[in-house]
N, C-alpha and C positions, 0 to 999 in steps of 0.2 A: 317593455323594458322598464325596469324600475330606475329611479334616480341613482341608486347605489351601483347598479350594473353599468351605467353610463360612465361612472367615475373610475372604472378600472381600465388600465391599459397594460398591454403586454410589453415587457422589455426583454430584449436579447442582449446578453452581456458576456464579456470574457473576464475571468479572474486573472488579473495581471500581477498580483503580489499577495502574500499572506504573511501575517506576523502572529505568532502564538502568544497568548497572554499579554496583549498590548495594553490592556486597561483593567483596573480592579475597582470594584465598588465595595465599600465596607458599610454595612448597615448597622443601625442603632442596636439591634438585637444581638450583635456580635457575629452574625453570619457575613459572608462575603461572596462575591461572584466575580470571576475573571472573564474577560472577553478577548477573543481573537479579533483581528481586523483583516478584512479582505478588501483589497483595492480592486475595483471593477471598472471596466471601460464599456460604455454602451455601444452596441454594434448596429442597431437599427432605429429608425424613427427620428423624431425631431430632436432627441437628446444624443444622437450619434456623436461619438468621440468624447463625450463628457465622462469624467471619472468621478467616482464616489468612493469613500471609505466606509465600509459596512462593518459595524461591530456585531459580533456573533457570540452568544454565550458559550464559553468553552465547555465541551462535553455535552452540549445540547443535542437533541435528536437530528438537527440538520447541520451540525458543525462540520461534519466530514465533507459534505458537498462544497462548502465554502473554502475548503483547504486545497482544492484541486487547481492549482495554478496552471494556467494555459487552457483550461476547459471553458467551453461556452455553455451558458445556462439560459433558461427562459424563466421568467417569473411574472406574475400579475402584481401590479403596484397601483395604488391610488396616486394620481398626480400631486395631490396636496401633501402626500407623505414625502415627496421629493423636495418640493419647495425650492428655495434658493440655497439650500445647504449642501455641503459636500460630505457631511458626516451623517450616516443613517444607522439605524439598528435593523438587524435582520428581520424583525417582526413586521417591517413594512413590505417585505417580499413574500409572496406565496410561490415557492419554487414549483416548477412543472417538471414532469418526467421527460427525459430525452434531450434536454437542452434546446439548442436552436433548430 
């Protein structure tokens, strides 16, 4: 097992809220990106019960999965990507098929 594989943990979580276009980034080149925010609650493991706000690029390939309030999902995450923050970006999660 490589060091990288040891640093991955699986999280099972429920999407408890979703807000469309919660944040916007404007870039120097004149382009912009909007983000939805999904509020999730961890269902298993040492983080059980903890909530996070996950920013998801609006219209991105995985944005629909993050909009399913009430659904349970599973994802691989590196613990260092969670840190002590409660705001994360969806890039920290590798969603798995089939949820919990």
